PDB file of N, CA, C and O in Angstrom:
ATOM      1  N   MET A   1      91.764 -67.980 -48.010  1.00  0.00           N
ATOM      2  CA  MET A   1      92.233 -66.740 -47.420  1.00  0.00           C
ATOM      3  C   MET A   1      92.081 -66.857 -45.898  1.00  0.00           C
ATOM      4  O   MET A   1      91.015 -67.222 -45.403  1.00  0.00           O
ATOM      5  N   SER A   2      93.134 -66.552 -45.176  1.00  0.00           N
ATOM      6  CA  SER A   2      93.061 -66.611 -43.716  1.00  0.00           C
ATOM      7  C   SER A   2      92.372 -65.363 -43.197  1.00  0.00           C
ATOM      8  O   SER A   2      92.230 -64.376 -43.918  1.00  0.00           O
ATOM      9  N   ARG A   3      91.948 -65.410 -41.952  1.00  0.00           N
ATOM     10  CA  ARG A   3      91.235 -64.268 -41.380  1.00  0.00           C
ATOM     11  C   ARG A   3      92.139 -63.056 -41.177  1.00  0.00           C
ATOM     12  O   ARG A   3      91.640 -61.946 -40.992  1.00  0.00           O
ATOM     13  N   ASN A   4      93.444 -63.242 -41.208  1.00  0.00           N
ATOM     14  CA  ASN A   4      94.386 -62.139 -41.000  1.00  0.00           C
ATOM     15  C   ASN A   4      94.883 -61.525 -42.306  1.00  0.00           C
ATOM     16  O   ASN A   4      95.673 -60.580 -42.277  1.00  0.00           O
ATOM     17  N   SER A   5      94.440 -62.039 -43.441  1.00  0.00           N
ATOM     18  CA  SER A   5      94.905 -61.494 -44.708  1.00  0.00           C
ATOM     19  C   SER A   5      93.804 -60.630 -45.325  1.00  0.00           C
ATOM     20  O   SER A   5      92.618 -60.793 -45.039  1.00  0.00           O
ATOM     21  N   LEU A   6      94.233 -59.724 -46.164  1.00  0.00           N
ATOM     22  CA  LEU A   6      93.298 -58.850 -46.857  1.00  0.00           C
ATOM     23  C   LEU A   6      93.165 -59.304 -48.302  1.00  0.00           C
ATOM     24  O   LEU A   6      94.114 -59.834 -48.881  1.00  0.00           O
ATOM     25  N   PRO A   7      91.987 -59.097 -48.886  1.00  0.00           N
ATOM     26  CA  PRO A   7      91.849 -59.406 -50.309  1.00  0.00           C
ATOM     27  C   PRO A   7      92.720 -58.454 -51.138  1.00  0.00           C
ATOM     28  O   PRO A   7      93.138 -57.406 -50.644  1.00  0.00           O
ATOM     29  N   GLN A   8      92.988 -58.812 -52.374  1.00  0.00           N
ATOM     30  CA  GLN A   8      93.809 -57.975 -53.239  1.00  0.00           C
ATOM     31  C   GLN A   8      93.182 -56.599 -53.449  1.00  0.00           C
ATOM     32  O   GLN A   8      93.879 -55.585 -53.479  1.00  0.00           O
ATOM     33  N   LYS A   9      91.850 -56.578 -53.595  1.00  0.00           N
ATOM     34  CA  LYS A   9      91.143 -55.313 -53.789  1.00  0.00           C
ATOM     35  C   LYS A   9      90.035 -55.193 -52.753  1.00  0.00           C
ATOM     36  O   LYS A   9      89.314 -56.156 -52.489  1.00  0.00           O
ATOM     37  N   PHE A  10      89.904 -54.021 -52.174  1.00  0.00           N
ATOM     38  CA  PHE A  10      88.819 -53.761 -51.242  1.00  0.00           C
ATOM     39  C   PHE A  10      88.610 -52.258 -51.153  1.00  0.00           C
ATOM     40  O   PHE A  10      89.523 -51.479 -51.428  1.00  0.00           O
ATOM     41  N   GLU A  11      87.426 -51.862 -50.774  1.00  0.00           N
ATOM     42  CA  GLU A  11      87.098 -50.457 -50.614  1.00  0.00           C
ATOM     43  C   GLU A  11      87.543 -49.997 -49.235  1.00  0.00           C
ATOM     44  O   GLU A  11      87.412 -50.739 -48.262  1.00  0.00           O
ATOM     45  N   ALA A  12      88.064 -48.790 -49.142  1.00  0.00           N
ATOM     46  CA  ALA A  12      88.488 -48.239 -47.854  1.00  0.00           C
ATOM     47  C   ALA A  12      87.309 -48.203 -46.884  1.00  0.00           C
ATOM     48  O   ALA A  12      87.481 -48.447 -45.690  1.00  0.00           O
ATOM     49  N   GLU A  13      86.126 -47.903 -47.386  1.00  0.00           N
ATOM     50  CA  GLU A  13      84.935 -47.842 -46.533  1.00  0.00           C
ATOM     51  C   GLU A  13      84.658 -49.197 -45.888  1.00  0.00           C
ATOM     52  O   GLU A  13      84.283 -49.262 -44.718  1.00  0.00           O
ATOM     53  N   GLU A  14      84.840 -50.270 -46.640  1.00  0.00           N
ATOM     54  CA  GLU A  14      84.648 -51.618 -46.092  1.00  0.00           C
ATOM     55  C   GLU A  14      85.627 -51.876 -44.956  1.00  0.00           C
ATOM     56  O   GLU A  14      85.246 -52.416 -43.917  1.00  0.00           O
ATOM     57  N   ALA A  15      86.874 -51.497 -45.146  1.00  0.00           N
ATOM     58  CA  ALA A  15      87.890 -51.704 -44.114  1.00  0.00           C
ATOM     59  C   ALA A  15      87.553 -50.894 -42.864  1.00  0.00           C
ATOM     60  O   ALA A  15      87.674 -51.390 -41.744  1.00  0.00           O
ATOM     61  N   ILE A  16      87.135 -49.659 -43.058  1.00  0.00           N
ATOM     62  CA  ILE A  16      86.784 -48.798 -41.930  1.00  0.00           C
ATOM     63  C   ILE A  16      85.599 -49.384 -41.169  1.00  0.00           C
ATOM     64  O   ILE A  16      85.609 -49.419 -39.938  1.00  0.00           O
ATOM     65  N   GLU A  17      84.578 -49.846 -41.893  1.00  0.00           N
ATOM     66  CA  GLU A  17      83.408 -50.449 -41.242  1.00  0.00           C
ATOM     67  C   GLU A  17      83.806 -51.676 -40.439  1.00  0.00           C
ATOM     68  O   GLU A  17      83.304 -51.878 -39.334  1.00  0.00           O
ATOM     69  N   LYS A  18      84.698 -52.496 -40.976  1.00  0.00           N
ATOM     70  CA  LYS A  18      85.140 -53.697 -40.260  1.00  0.00           C
ATOM     71  C   LYS A  18      85.913 -53.319 -39.000  1.00  0.00           C
ATOM     72  O   LYS A  18      85.726 -53.937 -37.952  1.00  0.00           O
ATOM     73  N   ILE A  19      86.778 -52.309 -39.093  1.00  0.00           N
ATOM     74  CA  ILE A  19      87.535 -51.850 -37.926  1.00  0.00           C
ATOM     75  C   ILE A  19      86.596 -51.334 -36.847  1.00  0.00           C
ATOM     76  O   ILE A  19      86.779 -51.631 -35.666  1.00  0.00           O
ATOM     77  N   ILE A  20      85.590 -50.561 -37.250  1.00  0.00           N
ATOM     78  CA  ILE A  20      84.616 -50.025 -36.287  1.00  0.00           C
ATOM     79  C   ILE A  20      83.855 -51.166 -35.621  1.00  0.00           C
ATOM     80  O   ILE A  20      83.663 -51.159 -34.406  1.00  0.00           O
ATOM     81  N   LEU A  21      83.420 -52.147 -36.416  1.00  0.00           N
ATOM     82  CA  LEU A  21      82.705 -53.296 -35.853  1.00  0.00           C
ATOM     83  C   LEU A  21      83.571 -54.048 -34.849  1.00  0.00           C
ATOM     84  O   LEU A  21      83.107 -54.388 -33.760  1.00  0.00           O
ATOM     85  N   LEU A  22      84.828 -54.309 -35.211  1.00  0.00           N
ATOM     86  CA  LEU A  22      85.720 -55.028 -34.300  1.00  0.00           C
ATOM     87  C   LEU A  22      85.959 -54.251 -33.012  1.00  0.00           C
ATOM     88  O   LEU A  22      86.047 -54.844 -31.937  1.00  0.00           O
ATOM     89  N   GLU A  23      86.065 -52.932 -33.113  1.00  0.00           N
ATOM     90  CA  GLU A  23      86.247 -52.098 -31.916  1.00  0.00           C
ATOM     91  C   GLU A  23      85.013 -52.163 -31.018  1.00  0.00           C
ATOM     92  O   GLU A  23      85.138 -52.243 -29.796  1.00  0.00           O
ATOM     93  N   LYS A  24      83.828 -52.129 -31.618  1.00  0.00           N
ATOM     94  CA  LYS A  24      82.597 -52.214 -30.828  1.00  0.00           C
ATOM     95  C   LYS A  24      82.491 -53.571 -30.127  1.00  0.00           C
ATOM     96  O   LYS A  24      82.063 -53.650 -28.975  1.00  0.00           O
ATOM     97  N   ILE A  25      82.880 -54.624 -30.823  1.00  0.00           N
ATOM     98  CA  ILE A  25      82.870 -55.963 -30.207  1.00  0.00           C
ATOM     99  C   ILE A  25      83.855 -56.001 -29.047  1.00  0.00           C
ATOM    100  O   ILE A  25      83.540 -56.531 -27.981  1.00  0.00           O
ATOM    101  N   HIS A  26      85.040 -55.445 -29.246  1.00  0.00           N
ATOM    102  CA  HIS A  26      86.051 -55.402 -28.183  1.00  0.00           C
ATOM    103  C   HIS A  26      85.512 -54.638 -26.964  1.00  0.00           C
ATOM    104  O   HIS A  26      85.657 -55.099 -25.832  1.00  0.00           O
ATOM    105  N   ILE A  27      84.904 -53.494 -27.189  1.00  0.00           N
ATOM    106  CA  ILE A  27      84.336 -52.696 -26.097  1.00  0.00           C
ATOM    107  C   ILE A  27      83.272 -53.501 -25.363  1.00  0.00           C
ATOM    108  O   ILE A  27      83.220 -53.485 -24.133  1.00  0.00           O
ATOM    109  N   GLY A  28      82.422 -54.206 -26.107  1.00  0.00           N
ATOM    110  CA  GLY A  28      81.384 -55.036 -25.490  1.00  0.00           C
ATOM    111  C   GLY A  28      81.972 -56.123 -24.608  1.00  0.00           C
ATOM    112  O   GLY A  28      81.478 -56.363 -23.506  1.00  0.00           O
ATOM    113  N   PHE A  29      83.020 -56.783 -25.078  1.00  0.00           N
ATOM    114  CA  PHE A  29      83.674 -57.812 -24.270  1.00  0.00           C
ATOM    115  C   PHE A  29      84.265 -57.214 -22.994  1.00  0.00           C
ATOM    116  O   PHE A  29      84.138 -57.789 -21.914  1.00  0.00           O
ATOM    117  N   GLU A  30      84.906 -56.063 -23.128  1.00  0.00           N
ATOM    118  CA  GLU A  30      85.493 -55.405 -21.956  1.00  0.00           C
ATOM    119  C   GLU A  30      84.408 -55.002 -20.958  1.00  0.00           C
ATOM    120  O   GLU A  30      84.591 -55.167 -19.752  1.00  0.00           O
ATOM    121  N   GLN A  31      83.298 -54.482 -21.438  1.00  0.00           N
ATOM    122  CA  GLN A  31      82.188 -54.114 -20.549  1.00  0.00           C
ATOM    123  C   GLN A  31      81.624 -55.351 -19.858  1.00  0.00           C
ATOM    124  O   GLN A  31      81.290 -55.307 -18.674  1.00  0.00           O
ATOM    125  N   SER A  32      81.520 -56.442 -20.591  1.00  0.00           N
ATOM    126  CA  SER A  32      81.011 -57.683 -20.012  1.00  0.00           C
ATOM    127  C   SER A  32      81.939 -58.193 -18.915  1.00  0.00           C
ATOM    128  O   SER A  32      81.481 -58.589 -17.843  1.00  0.00           O
ATOM    129  N   LYS A  33      83.247 -58.185 -19.186  1.00  0.00           N
ATOM    130  CA  LYS A  33      84.214 -58.635 -18.183  1.00  0.00           C
ATOM    131  C   LYS A  33      84.173 -57.763 -16.937  1.00  0.00           C
ATOM    132  O   LYS A  33      84.434 -58.244 -15.834  1.00  0.00           O
ATOM    133  N   ALA A  34      83.846 -56.476 -17.103  1.00  0.00           N
ATOM    134  CA  ALA A  34      83.786 -55.542 -15.973  1.00  0.00           C
ATOM    135  C   ALA A  34      82.443 -55.605 -15.258  1.00  0.00           C
ATOM    136  O   ALA A  34      82.215 -54.869 -14.298  1.00  0.00           O
ATOM    137  N   GLY A  35      81.550 -56.480 -15.720  1.00  0.00           N
ATOM    138  CA  GLY A  35      80.250 -56.620 -15.070  1.00  0.00           C
ATOM    139  C   GLY A  35      79.235 -55.562 -15.482  1.00  0.00           C
ATOM    140  O   GLY A  35      78.182 -55.436 -14.856  1.00  0.00           O
ATOM    141  N   LYS A  36      79.538 -54.808 -16.517  1.00  0.00           N
ATOM    142  CA  LYS A  36      78.625 -53.767 -16.998  1.00  0.00           C
ATOM    143  C   LYS A  36      77.658 -54.391 -17.999  1.00  0.00           C
ATOM    144  O   LYS A  36      77.770 -54.188 -19.208  1.00  0.00           O
ATOM    145  N   VAL A  37      76.713 -55.149 -17.468  1.00  0.00           N
ATOM    146  CA  VAL A  37      75.749 -55.854 -18.304  1.00  0.00           C
ATOM    147  C   VAL A  37      74.331 -55.533 -17.855  1.00  0.00           C
ATOM    148  O   VAL A  37      74.111 -55.044 -16.746  1.00  0.00           O
ATOM    149  N   VAL A  38      73.386 -55.811 -18.721  1.00  0.00           N
ATOM    150  CA  VAL A  38      71.974 -55.592 -18.433  1.00  0.00           C
ATOM    151  C   VAL A  38      71.261 -56.917 -18.688  1.00  0.00           C
ATOM    152  O   VAL A  38      71.521 -57.585 -19.688  1.00  0.00           O
ATOM    153  N   SER A  39      70.369 -57.292 -17.789  1.00  0.00           N
ATOM    154  CA  SER A  39      69.628 -58.538 -17.989  1.00  0.00           C
ATOM    155  C   SER A  39      68.664 -58.379 -19.160  1.00  0.00           C
ATOM    156  O   SER A  39      68.336 -57.261 -19.559  1.00  0.00           O
ATOM    157  N   ALA A  40      68.218 -59.499 -19.700  1.00  0.00           N
ATOM    158  CA  ALA A  40      67.271 -59.461 -20.817  1.00  0.00           C
ATOM    159  C   ALA A  40      65.984 -58.751 -20.400  1.00  0.00           C
ATOM    160  O   ALA A  40      65.418 -57.987 -21.182  1.00  0.00           O
ATOM    161  N   ASP A  41      65.519 -58.997 -19.172  1.00  0.00           N
ATOM    162  CA  ASP A  41      64.297 -58.344 -18.701  1.00  0.00           C
ATOM    163  C   ASP A  41      64.472 -56.837 -18.590  1.00  0.00           C
ATOM    164  O   ASP A  41      63.587 -56.076 -18.983  1.00  0.00           O
ATOM    165  N   ASP A  42      65.615 -56.399 -18.056  1.00  0.00           N
ATOM    166  CA  ASP A  42      65.893 -54.962 -17.973  1.00  0.00           C
ATOM    167  C   ASP A  42      65.992 -54.337 -19.366  1.00  0.00           C
ATOM    168  O   ASP A  42      65.514 -53.225 -19.589  1.00  0.00           O
ATOM    169  N   ALA A  43      66.607 -55.050 -20.286  1.00  0.00           N
ATOM    170  CA  ALA A  43      66.737 -54.545 -21.653  1.00  0.00           C
ATOM    171  C   ALA A  43      65.359 -54.371 -22.288  1.00  0.00           C
ATOM    172  O   ALA A  43      65.103 -53.382 -22.974  1.00  0.00           O
ATOM    173  N   LYS A  44      64.470 -55.347 -22.054  1.00  0.00           N
ATOM    174  CA  LYS A  44      63.110 -55.238 -22.598  1.00  0.00           C
ATOM    175  C   LYS A  44      62.397 -54.015 -22.033  1.00  0.00           C
ATOM    176  O   LYS A  44      61.715 -53.298 -22.765  1.00  0.00           O
ATOM    177  N   LEU A  45      62.553 -53.779 -20.738  1.00  0.00           N
ATOM    178  CA  LEU A  45      61.926 -52.608 -20.128  1.00  0.00           C
ATOM    179  C   LEU A  45      62.488 -51.306 -20.703  1.00  0.00           C
ATOM    180  O   LEU A  45      61.740 -50.368 -20.979  1.00  0.00           O
ATOM    181  N   ARG A  46      63.793 -51.255 -20.880  1.00  0.00           N
ATOM    182  CA  ARG A  46      64.422 -50.056 -21.427  1.00  0.00           C
ATOM    183  C   ARG A  46      64.005 -49.802 -22.870  1.00  0.00           C
ATOM    184  O   ARG A  46      63.861 -48.653 -23.289  1.00  0.00           O
ATOM    185  N   MET A  47      63.814 -50.877 -23.625  1.00  0.00           N
ATOM    186  CA  MET A  47      63.482 -50.755 -25.038  1.00  0.00           C
ATOM    187  C   MET A  47      61.994 -50.522 -25.285  1.00  0.00           C
ATOM    188  O   MET A  47      61.601 -50.150 -26.391  1.00  0.00           O
ATOM    189  N   LYS A  48      61.172 -50.735 -24.273  1.00  0.00           N
ATOM    190  CA  LYS A  48      59.730 -50.657 -24.431  1.00  0.00           C
ATOM    191  C   LYS A  48      59.293 -49.345 -25.082  1.00  0.00           C
ATOM    192  O   LYS A  48      58.406 -49.341 -25.935  1.00  0.00           O
ATOM    193  N   LYS A  49      59.909 -48.237 -24.683  1.00  0.00           N
ATOM    194  CA  LYS A  49      59.477 -46.939 -25.217  1.00  0.00           C
ATOM    195  C   LYS A  49      59.802 -46.798 -26.699  1.00  0.00           C
ATOM    196  O   LYS A  49      59.152 -46.011 -27.388  1.00  0.00           O
ATOM    197  N   TRP A  50      60.800 -47.543 -27.218  1.00  0.00           N
ATOM    198  CA  TRP A  50      61.141 -47.468 -28.633  1.00  0.00           C
ATOM    199  C   TRP A  50      60.402 -48.514 -29.459  1.00  0.00           C
ATOM    200  O   TRP A  50      60.318 -48.391 -30.681  1.00  0.00           O
ATOM    201  N   LEU A  51      59.870 -49.534 -28.809  1.00  0.00           N
ATOM    202  CA  LEU A  51      59.251 -50.648 -29.549  1.00  0.00           C
ATOM    203  C   LEU A  51      57.724 -50.564 -29.559  1.00  0.00           C
ATOM    204  O   LEU A  51      57.045 -51.591 -29.605  1.00  0.00           O
ATOM    205  N   LYS A  52      57.197 -49.376 -29.516  1.00  0.00           N
ATOM    206  CA  LYS A  52      55.732 -49.201 -29.528  1.00  0.00           C
ATOM    207  C   LYS A  52      55.157 -49.487 -30.873  1.00  0.00           C
ATOM    208  O   LYS A  52      53.944 -49.389 -31.060  1.00  0.00           O
TER     209      LYS A  52
END
């Protein structure tokens, strides 16, 4: 099966989840190309309050 084909049977929820994932990846690439990135050190500092 090629990456552009769909299986004969699939759940609509699976398709929706895949579309959402692909959109998030696309947004991430666009943000990266625009220079909207955070260094690993900055990310660690930002996450510190959630990783207690």
